[in-house]
C-alpha positions as CSV (number, residue, x, y, z in Angstrom):
1,X,-45.7,-39.1,-62.8
2,X,-47.8,-38.4,-59.7
3,X,-49.8,-35.4,-58.6
4,X,-47.7,-33.2,-56.5
5,X,-48.8,-31.2,-53.5
6,X,-49.5,-27.5,-53.4
7,X,-47.6,-24.9,-51.4
8,X,-48.1,-24.1,-47.7
9,X,-48.1,-20.6,-46.2
10,X,-47.8,-19.7,-42.6
11,X,-47.7,-16.4,-40.6
12,X,-47.2,-15.2,-37.1
13,X,-48.4,-11.9,-35.4
14,X,-47.6,-11.4,-31.7
15,X,-48.1,-8.4,-29.5
16,X,-44.5,-8.8,-28.0
17,X,-41.2,-10.2,-29.3
18,X,-41.4,-14.0,-29.5
19,X,-39.5,-16.9,-30.9
20,X,-41.3,-16.4,-34.2
21,X,-38.9,-18.5,-36.3
22,X,-39.4,-21.6,-34.1
23,X,-43.2,-21.1,-34.3
24,X,-42.9,-21.0,-38.1
25,X,-40.7,-24.1,-38.1
26,X,-43.3,-26.2,-36.4
27,X,-46.0,-24.7,-38.6
28,X,-44.1,-25.5,-41.7
29,X,-43.5,-29.0,-40.4
30,X,-47.3,-29.5,-40.2
31,X,-47.6,-28.2,-43.7
32,X,-44.7,-30.3,-45.2
33,X,-47.2,-32.4,-47.1
34,X,-48.1,-29.4,-49.2
35,X,-44.5,-29.0,-50.6
36,X,-41.2,-30.7,-50.2
37,X,-39.1,-28.8,-52.7
38,X,-38.0,-25.7,-50.7
39,X,-39.0,-23.6,-47.7
40,X,-38.2,-20.3,-46.1
41,X,-38.9,-18.1,-43.0
42,X,-38.6,-14.3,-42.7
43,X,-38.8,-12.8,-39.2
44,X,-39.6,-9.1,-38.6
45,X,-37.4,-7.8,-35.9
46,X,-38.7,-4.3,-35.3
47,X,-38.8,-3.5,-39.0
48,X,-35.6,-5.4,-39.9
49,X,-36.3,-8.5,-42.0
50,X,-34.1,-11.6,-41.2
51,X,-34.5,-14.3,-43.8
52,X,-33.3,-17.9,-44.5
53,X,-34.6,-20.1,-47.3
54,X,-33.2,-23.0,-49.4
55,X,-34.1,-26.1,-51.3
56,X,-35.0,-29.1,-49.2
57,X,-37.3,-30.3,-46.5
58,X,-38.1,-28.2,-43.4
59,X,-35.8,-30.3,-41.2
60,X,-33.0,-30.0,-43.7
61,X,-33.2,-26.3,-44.3
62,X,-33.7,-25.2,-40.7
63,X,-31.1,-26.8,-38.5
64,X,-30.8,-26.0,-34.8
65,X,-28.1,-23.5,-35.5
66,X,-30.1,-21.7,-38.2
67,X,-33.1,-21.3,-36.0
68,X,-30.9,-20.1,-33.1
69,X,-29.5,-17.3,-35.4
70,X,-32.9,-15.7,-35.9
71,X,-33.7,-12.8,-33.6
72,X,-37.0,-12.7,-31.7
73,X,-39.7,-10.8,-33.6
74,X,-43.3,-9.8,-33.4
75,X,-44.1,-11.0,-36.9
76,X,-43.0,-13.7,-39.3
77,X,-44.0,-15.2,-42.6
78,X,-43.1,-18.7,-43.9
79,X,-43.6,-20.9,-46.9
80,X,-43.0,-24.5,-48.0
81,X,-43.1,-25.0,-51.8
82,X,-43.8,-27.4,-54.5
83,X,-43.4,-25.4,-57.6
84,X,-46.2,-25.8,-60.2
85,X,-44.8,-22.9,-62.1
86,X,-41.1,-22.2,-62.2
87,X,-38.0,-24.3,-62.0
88,X,-36.6,-26.0,-58.8
89,X,-33.9,-23.6,-57.9
90,X,-33.0,-21.4,-54.9
91,X,-34.2,-18.2,-56.6
92,X,-37.7,-19.5,-56.6
93,X,-37.8,-20.2,-52.9
94,X,-40.3,-18.2,-50.9
95,X,-41.1,-16.0,-49.1
96,X,-40.1,-13.3,-51.6
97,X,-38.7,-10.1,-50.0
98,X,-39.1,-6.7,-51.7
99,X,-37.5,-3.4,-50.8
100,X,-39.1,-0.3,-52.4
101,X,-39.5,3.4,-51.9
102,X,-42.2,3.1,-49.3
103,X,-40.5,0.4,-47.2
104,X,-40.2,-3.3,-47.5
105,X,-42.5,-6.3,-47.9
106,X,-42.3,-10.1,-47.7
107,X,-44.9,-12.3,-49.4
108,X,-45.7,-16.0,-49.4
109,X,-48.2,-17.4,-51.9
110,X,-50.1,-20.6,-52.6
111,X,-51.7,-21.1,-56.0
112,X,-51.3,-20.1,-59.6
113,X,-52.4,-17.0,-61.5
114,X,-54.2,-17.9,-64.7
115,X,-53.1,-14.5,-66.2
116,X,-49.5,-14.5,-64.9
117,X,-47.9,-14.6,-68.3
118,X,-50.0,-11.6,-69.5
119,X,-49.3,-9.6,-66.3
120,X,-45.6,-10.4,-66.4
121,X,-45.3,-9.4,-70.1
122,X,-47.0,-6.0,-69.4
123,X,-44.6,-5.4,-66.4
124,X,-41.5,-6.2,-68.5
125,X,-42.6,-3.7,-71.1
126,X,-42.5,-1.0,-68.3
127,X,-38.9,-2.0,-67.4
128,X,-39.5,-4.5,-64.7
129,X,-36.7,-7.1,-64.3
130,X,-37.7,-10.5,-62.9
131,X,-35.3,-12.6,-60.8
132,X,-37.6,-15.7,-60.5
133,X,-40.0,-17.6,-62.6
134,X,-42.8,-17.9,-60.1
135,X,-46.2,-16.2,-60.1
136,X,-45.4,-14.8,-56.7
137,X,-42.9,-12.3,-58.0
138,X,-45.6,-11.0,-60.4
139,X,-47.9,-10.5,-57.4
140,X,-45.1,-8.7,-55.5
141,X,-44.4,-6.4,-58.4
142,X,-48.1,-5.4,-58.8
143,X,-48.6,-4.8,-55.1
144,X,-45.4,-2.7,-55.0
145,X,-46.5,-0.7,-58.0
146,X,-49.9,0.0,-56.4
147,X,-48.2,0.9,-53.1
148,X,-46.4,3.8,-54.6
149,X,-49.8,5.6,-55.1
150,X,-51.8,4.0,-52.2
151,X,-52.2,5.3,-48.6
152,X,-51.6,1.9,-47.1
153,X,-50.2,-1.6,-48.0
154,X,-53.7,-3.1,-47.6
155,X,-55.1,-0.6,-50.1
156,X,-52.3,-1.5,-52.5
157,X,-53.2,-5.2,-52.2
158,X,-56.9,-4.5,-52.7
159,X,-56.1,-2.5,-55.9
160,X,-53.8,-5.3,-57.1
161,X,-56.6,-7.9,-56.6
162,X,-58.5,-6.0,-59.3
163,X,-55.8,-7.2,-61.7
164,X,-54.9,-10.7,-60.4
165,X,-56.8,-13.6,-61.9
166,X,-56.7,-17.2,-60.7
167,X,-55.7,-18.8,-57.4
168,X,-53.9,-17.0,-54.6
169,X,-54.0,-17.5,-50.9
170,X,-51.2,-15.3,-49.6
171,X,-49.6,-13.8,-46.6
172,X,-48.0,-10.4,-46.9
173,X,-45.8,-8.8,-44.2
174,X,-44.8,-5.2,-44.0
175,X,-42.7,-3.6,-41.2
176,X,-45.9,-2.9,-39.2
177,X,-48.6,-5.3,-40.4
178,X,-49.3,-8.9,-41.3
179,X,-51.9,-9.2,-44.1
180,X,-53.6,-12.3,-45.5
181,X,-55.8,-12.5,-48.6
182,X,-57.7,-15.1,-50.5
183,X,-58.7,-14.8,-54.1
184,X,-62.4,-14.1,-54.8
185,X,-63.0,-17.7,-56.0
186,X,-61.4,-19.2,-52.9
187,X,-59.5,-21.8,-54.8
188,X,-57.0,-22.5,-52.1
189,X,-57.5,-22.8,-48.3
190,X,-56.5,-20.2,-45.7
191,X,-57.5,-19.8,-42.1
192,X,-56.3,-18.2,-38.9
193,X,-56.3,-19.0,-35.2
194,X,-55.1,-17.6,-31.8
195,X,-52.8,-19.0,-29.1
196,X,-53.5,-18.6,-25.4
197,X,-51.0,-15.8,-25.1
198,X,-52.7,-13.8,-27.8
199,X,-50.5,-14.6,-30.8
200,X,-52.3,-14.8,-34.1
201,X,-51.4,-17.5,-36.6
202,X,-52.4,-17.7,-40.2
203,X,-52.0,-20.9,-42.1
204,X,-53.0,-22.9,-45.2
205,X,-54.6,-25.5,-43.1
206,X,-55.8,-25.7,-39.5
207,X,-53.6,-28.7,-38.8
208,X,-50.7,-26.1,-38.7
209,X,-52.6,-24.1,-36.1
210,X,-52.9,-27.1,-33.8
211,X,-49.2,-27.8,-34.3
212,X,-48.3,-24.5,-32.6
213,X,-51.0,-24.5,-29.9
214,X,-53.4,-22.1,-31.6
215,X,-57.2,-22.5,-31.6
216,X,-58.9,-22.2,-35.0
217,X,-60.9,-18.9,-35.3
218,X,-62.2,-19.1,-38.8
219,X,-61.4,-19.5,-42.5
220,X,-60.5,-16.4,-44.5
221,X,-63.4,-15.7,-46.8
222,X,-63.0,-15.8,-50.6
223,X,-62.0,-12.2,-51.6
224,X,-61.3,-11.1,-48.1
225,X,-58.3,-9.2,-46.9
226,X,-57.5,-9.5,-43.2
227,X,-55.1,-7.1,-41.6
228,X,-53.3,-7.8,-38.3
229,X,-51.6,-4.9,-36.6
230,X,-51.0,-3.3,-33.2
231,X,-54.4,-1.7,-33.6
232,X,-56.1,-5.1,-33.8
233,X,-57.7,-7.0,-36.7
234,X,-59.4,-5.4,-39.6
235,X,-61.3,-7.1,-42.4
236,X,-61.7,-5.7,-45.9
237,X,-64.4,-7.3,-47.9
238,X,-64.7,-5.2,-51.1
239,X,-63.8,-8.2,-53.2
240,X,-66.0,-10.7,-51.4
241,X,-69.0,-12.0,-53.4
242,X,-67.7,-10.8,-56.7
243,X,-67.1,-14.4,-58.0
244,X,-68.9,-17.7,-57.4
245,X,-66.9,-19.7,-54.9
246,X,-64.8,-22.4,-56.6
247,X,-62.8,-24.2,-54.0
248,X,-60.4,-26.9,-55.5
249,X,-62.1,-30.2,-54.8
250,X,-58.8,-32.0,-55.1
251,X,-57.8,-30.5,-51.7
252,X,-60.4,-32.9,-50.2
253,X,-59.3,-35.8,-52.3
254,X,-55.5,-35.5,-51.9
255,X,-53.8,-32.2,-51.1
256,X,-54.9,-31.5,-47.5
257,X,-54.0,-33.5,-44.4
258,X,-56.8,-35.8,-43.3
259,X,-57.0,-34.1,-39.8
260,X,-57.7,-30.7,-41.4
261,X,-61.1,-29.0,-41.6
262,X,-61.4,-26.7,-44.6
263,X,-64.3,-24.3,-45.1
264,X,-66.2,-26.3,-42.5
265,X,-65.7,-29.7,-44.2
266,X,-63.6,-32.4,-42.6
267,X,-61.0,-33.8,-45.0
268,X,-61.1,-37.2,-43.3
269,X,-64.9,-37.4,-43.7
270,X,-64.8,-36.2,-47.3
271,X,-62.4,-39.1,-48.1
272,X,-64.6,-41.6,-46.2
273,X,-67.5,-40.3,-48.3
274,X,-65.5,-40.8,-51.5
275,X,-64.9,-44.5,-50.5
276,X,-68.6,-45.0,-49.8
277,X,-69.6,-43.5,-53.2
278,X,-67.1,-45.8,-54.9
279,X,-68.5,-48.8,-53.2
280,X,-72.0,-47.9,-54.5
281,X,-70.8,-47.0,-58.0
282,X,-68.4,-49.9,-58.5
283,X,-69.3,-52.8,-56.2
284,X,-67.3,-56.0,-56.4
285,X,-67.0,-59.3,-54.6
286,X,-63.7,-59.4,-52.7
287,X,-61.9,-60.5,-49.5
288,X,-60.1,-57.4,-48.4
289,X,-60.1,-53.6,-49.0
290,X,-56.7,-51.9,-48.8
291,X,-55.5,-48.3,-49.5
292,X,-52.4,-46.9,-51.0
293,X,-50.7,-44.9,-48.2
294,X,-51.4,-42.2,-47.3
295,X,-54.2,-40.5,-49.1
296,X,-55.9,-43.7,-50.2
297,X,-56.4,-45.0,-46.6
298,X,-59.5,-43.0,-45.6
299,X,-61.3,-43.7,-48.8
300,X,-60.5,-47.4,-48.4
301,X,-62.0,-47.3,-44.9
302,X,-65.2,-45.7,-46.4
303,X,-65.3,-48.4,-49.2
304,X,-65.1,-51.1,-46.5
305,X,-67.8,-49.6,-44.4
306,X,-70.2,-49.3,-47.3
307,X,-69.5,-52.6,-48.9
308,X,-69.0,-54.7,-45.8
309,X,-65.7,-56.1,-47.1
310,X,-63.1,-56.2,-44.3
311,X,-60.5,-53.4,-44.2
312,X,-56.9,-54.2,-43.8
313,X,-53.3,-53.0,-44.2
314,X,-51.9,-54.5,-47.5
315,X,-49.2,-51.9,-48.3
316,X,-46.6,-50.3,-46.0
317,X,-44.9,-47.0,-46.7
318,X,-41.4,-46.3,-45.7
319,X,-41.9,-43.0,-43.9
320,X,-38.2,-42.2,-43.6
321,X,-37.7,-41.6,-47.3
322,X,-37.9,-37.9,-48.1
323,X,-38.0,-36.1,-51.4
324,X,-34.2,-35.9,-51.5
325,X,-33.8,-39.7,-51.6
326,X,-32.0,-40.7,-54.8
327,X,-32.9,-44.3,-55.9
328,X,-30.1,-46.2,-57.7
329,X,-32.3,-47.1,-60.7
330,X,-35.6,-46.5,-62.4
331,X,-39.1,-45.8,-61.1
332,X,-39.7,-49.4,-60.3
333,X,-36.8,-49.3,-57.8
334,X,-38.3,-46.2,-56.2
335,X,-41.7,-47.7,-55.8
336,X,-40.3,-51.0,-54.4
337,X,-38.3,-49.0,-51.8
338,X,-41.0,-46.6,-50.8
339,X,-43.8,-49.2,-50.6
340,X,-43.9,-52.9,-49.7
341,X,-46.7,-55.4,-49.7
342,X,-47.8,-57.3,-46.6
343,X,-47.7,-60.8,-48.0
344,X,-49.5,-62.4,-45.1
345,X,-52.4,-60.0,-45.6
346,X,-52.9,-60.3,-49.4
347,X,-51.7,-63.7,-50.4
348,X,-54.4,-65.8,-52.1
349,X,-57.0,-63.0,-51.6
350,X,-59.2,-61.0,-53.9
351,X,-58.2,-57.3,-53.1
352,X,-60.0,-54.0,-53.6
353,X,-57.1,-51.5,-54.0
354,X,-58.0,-47.8,-53.3
355,X,-55.8,-45.0,-54.6
356,X,-56.5,-41.2,-54.9
357,X,-55.7,-40.8,-58.6
358,X,-54.2,-42.2,-61.7
359,X,-52.1,-39.9,-63.9
360,X,-49.9,-41.8,-66.3
361,X,-50.6,-45.2,-64.8
362,X,-46.9,-46.0,-64.3
363,X,-46.9,-45.9,-60.5
364,X,-50.3,-47.7,-60.4
365,X,-48.9,-50.5,-62.5
366,X,-45.9,-50.9,-60.2
367,X,-48.0,-51.0,-57.1
368,X,-50.2,-53.7,-58.7
369,X,-47.1,-55.7,-59.5
370,X,-46.0,-55.5,-55.8
371,X,-49.4,-57.0,-54.8
372,X,-49.2,-59.7,-57.5
373,X,-45.7,-60.7,-56.4
374,X,-47.0,-60.9,-52.9
375,X,-49.6,-63.5,-54.0
376,X,-52.8,-61.4,-54.5
377,X,-55.3,-63.5,-56.5
378,X,-57.4,-60.7,-57.9
379,X,-56.9,-56.9,-57.8
380,X,-59.9,-54.6,-58.3
381,X,-58.7,-51.0,-58.3
382,X,-61.0,-48.1,-57.3
383,X,-59.9,-44.5,-57.5
384,X,-61.3,-41.8,-55.2
385,X,-61.1,-39.2,-57.9
386,X,-62.6,-39.0,-61.4
387,X,-60.2,-39.4,-64.4
388,X,-57.9,-36.5,-65.1
389,X,-58.8,-35.2,-68.5
390,X,-57.8,-31.5,-68.6
391,X,-54.9,-29.3,-67.4
392,X,-55.2,-27.2,-64.2
393,X,-54.3,-23.5,-64.2
394,X,-54.8,-22.9,-60.5
395,X,-52.0,-24.8,-58.9
396,X,-52.4,-28.5,-59.3
397,X,-49.5,-30.0,-61.2
398,X,-51.5,-31.2,-64.2
399,X,-50.3,-29.3,-67.2
400,X,-50.4,-31.5,-70.3
401,X,-53.2,-33.7,-71.7
402,X,-50.6,-35.8,-73.5
403,X,-49.4,-37.1,-70.2
404,X,-52.8,-38.1,-68.9
405,X,-53.6,-41.7,-69.5
406,X,-57.4,-41.2,-69.3
407,X,-57.2,-38.8,-72.3
408,X,-56.0,-41.6,-74.6
409,X,-57.5,-44.8,-73.2
410,X,-60.8,-46.2,-72.1
411,X,-61.3,-47.5,-68.5
412,X,-61.0,-51.2,-69.6
413,X,-57.8,-50.3,-71.6
414,X,-56.3,-48.6,-68.5
415,X,-57.2,-51.6,-66.4
416,X,-55.4,-53.9,-68.8
417,X,-52.4,-51.6,-68.9
418,X,-51.9,-51.4,-65.2
419,X,-52.7,-55.1,-64.7
420,X,-55.9,-55.0,-62.6
421,X,-58.9,-57.3,-62.9
422,X,-61.3,-54.3,-62.8
423,X,-61.1,-50.5,-62.5
424,X,-63.6,-47.9,-61.3
425,X,-63.2,-44.1,-60.9
426,X,-65.2,-41.8,-58.7
427,X,-68.2,-40.4,-60.8
428,X,-67.6,-36.7,-61.5
429,X,-71.2,-35.9,-60.6
430,X,-70.6,-37.1,-57.1
431,X,-67.9,-34.6,-56.2
432,X,-70.5,-32.4,-54.5
433,X,-71.0,-35.1,-51.9
434,X,-67.3,-34.8,-51.0
435,X,-67.3,-31.0,-50.8
436,X,-70.6,-30.8,-49.0
437,X,-71.8,-28.2,-51.6
438,X,-71.6,-27.4,-55.3
439,X,-69.1,-24.5,-54.6
440,X,-66.1,-26.3,-56.0
441,X,-63.7,-26.3,-59.0
442,X,-63.4,-29.6,-60.8
443,X,-61.9,-28.2,-64.1
444,X,-59.2,-30.9,-64.2
445,X,-61.9,-33.5,-64.4
446,X,-64.7,-31.8,-66.5
447,X,-62.9,-29.0,-68.4
448,X,-65.2,-26.3,-67.0
449,X,-62.9,-23.4,-66.0
450,X,-64.0,-20.5,-63.8
451,X,-61.6,-18.1,-65.4
452,X,-60.3,-17.4,-68.9
453,X,-57.9,-20.1,-70.1
454,X,-54.4,-18.7,-70.5
455,X,-52.9,-18.6,-74.0
456,X,-49.6,-20.0,-72.8
457,X,-50.4,-23.2,-70.8
458,X,-46.9,-24.6,-70.4
459,X,-45.8,-25.3,-66.8
460,X,-42.4,-23.5,-67.1
461,X,-43.8,-20.9,-69.5
462,X,-41.4,-18.1,-68.2
463,X,-38.2,-20.2,-68.8
464,X,-39.6,-21.4,-72.1
465,X,-40.1,-17.9,-73.2
466,X,-36.5,-16.9,-72.3
467,X,-35.1,-19.9,-74.2
468,X,-37.1,-19.0,-77.3
469,X,-35.5,-15.5,-77.2
470,X,-32.0,-16.9,-76.9
471,X,-32.6,-19.0,-80.0
């Protein structure tokens, strides 16, 4: 088991018809690291929504012919998904499109609602029928319900935010407006930029802005609703400042791309800092520092700089294996095919191995075996995150303590299980040094939750509930 990425959202607002689908395509490509399960694009062609979405990577779902079939449009919303809630099937692909009495709406969402099960149950009791098992459909239902008695779609969203609890960075498209919003805690990132021709771009990370030639303007504030329309940009801030900011610190450790800057903090520099902290907290005599590609590389560089131990490339990742690759065997086969050790670099040497996390320990053990087989004399593993001890209810795919190795074993026991000579985790109290402030959520490490813990904590809680009824 490994930690999976979040979702990525992307939106386009132009003042004249443009090739919005192709812009979204490049934007999603830049956000592919946030989700490799499914993706979708909806283009607004003068009020007519044209949609395509399916399971697979961006390059697989959107062929040249699919993109060519899209009309030009002034607006579009797009999404790439790794589902932390809901099964992997086409019905859960986003964006979700809704047609209702006052028009139509498309919505793309990143995050998890901590009160989703409660909200969904209440909606079902009023006659609502759900077609997916994702939190996003719950958000869509509540916004639609509020829209029936609201003067505008942004007012409906604002009223819905009084009910929603947990993590949501979302983009909503109506026939006339593109609206983005971030939950009052600011768990997940969201920003916007502008191209030279005046097209506005909204994205989960600023690396996607760069991919389409847009210059970063600013991050969406926690609790802010930002409306793009022909009349210009309007910011609604009635939900800002209602909660203490709790940005997910694991975005800096793993989720985000290293070339992104989130809430003013460089992801690359945060990971360099993690490596430096590790070197101070867990020093060791060694010949070489190496990182597990890709998210362990920056922290390895930081460890090397702080410790003075040379940095090198000891593991190579096969970059041409996508999520759809089916290995003809067990997890060991998959690790061996996706990663290979550079024997000339590690043979006969004492190695400091840097990785971003240990969940079950299975993958870590296989990587250690690769290095042992390549002739590494000693392996000292350092992890640029604290041990995972608690489930996450805000989007990170950590949903069961029974699967977390650190919940059942001491650090020396884990070291023995994965076959390393020593093991050290990032101290939980040093997370503020990575984030650059104390405004972060680290509940999966320390068990301190900003919101009420949901009663039903199962990952696929909606499917589970259905199966219980059938029994």
